C-alpha positions, 0 to 999 in steps of 0.5 A: 384894692390889695385884698382884690389882687390877693383874691385874683392871685389866689384864684390863678394860683389854684386854677393852674394845677388843675388846668395843666393835667387837661392840657398835657394829657389830651387823650385817655391814659393807657398806662395801667400803672399810671391808671391804678397809681392815680386811682390811690392817690385821693386814698393816700392823701386822705390818709396822710391828713387825717391820720395824725388827727385820729392820734390827738383827737382825745385826751390820750393817745391811748385811747385814740388808739383804742379807737382807731384799732376798732374802726379798723377792724370793724372796716376789715370786716366790712361794716358800714362807715355809720357802724365803724364811726360809731363803734370807734367813737364808743370804745373811745368813750368807754375806754376813757369812762374806765 
């Protein structure tokens, strides 16, 4: 019984933040600032969640920074996601090999 109550409470707690914006904002957003701000929120949250893990995902922070630099450089030159990921992995592998 306690598990069922816990599941129901968790469902309510996760449902409320999804419904409140729909109830508050009935029409389209007209503010260009707010539109621009909200368009960058997913990228900022994703970056904040993944960046610390990048630094501690290898055996040393130095090799992680090497992989990060290679990934950023490849992404800067508009490489595909698979190329960026494989380039970063390969650079970390080579760095830790030597």
